[in-house]
C-alpha positions, 0 to 999 in steps of 0.5 A, spaced: 342 458 545 337 452 545 331 451 541 325 450 546 321 446 541 326 441 539 330 442 546 337 442 541 342 446 541 342 451 535 349 455 537 354 455 543 359 460 544 365 455 546 363 448 544 361 447 537 360 440 537 354 441 542 350 444 536 344 439 534 345 435 541 340 434 546 340 440 551 334 436 555 339 430 557 345 435 560 347 434 567 352 437 571 358 432 573 354 430 580 348 428 576 344 434 577 340 436 571 342 442 567 338 442 561 331 440 563 330 445 569 332 451 565 327 449 559 322 449 565 324 456 567 323 459 561 316 455 559 314 459 566 317 465 565 321 470 560 327 470 564 331 467 570 337 464 573 340 457 575 346 455 579 349 448 578 357 445 577 361 445 571 368 445 569 371 451 568 375 451 561 380 456 564 382 452 571 379 445 568 376 445 575 369 443 577 366 450 580 359 453 581 356 456 575 351 461 575 347 462 569 342 467 566 337 465 562 332 468 557 327 466 552 327 470 546 322 468 541 322 460 541 330 460 543 333 459 550 339 464 551 343 463 557 350 466 559 354 465 565 359 466 570 364 461 575 363 463 582 369 459 584 
């Protein structure tokens, strides 16, 4: 969960060290922006989807990840799954 005004994580399901870090600076391992496109998406519409590559914590491999994002109040809420 990210505050859309401050662009900072306010919660994370698996990595508490991310709380209060700048989501807008997040990029995938290949340098593709992750944070900015998701923040831009919820500025334009209440929900959407975004695909990128990320390290799967189960396999430790860089895999395709599909995220569903939704704006809830002043927060971006995202959930995702790995598609291999």
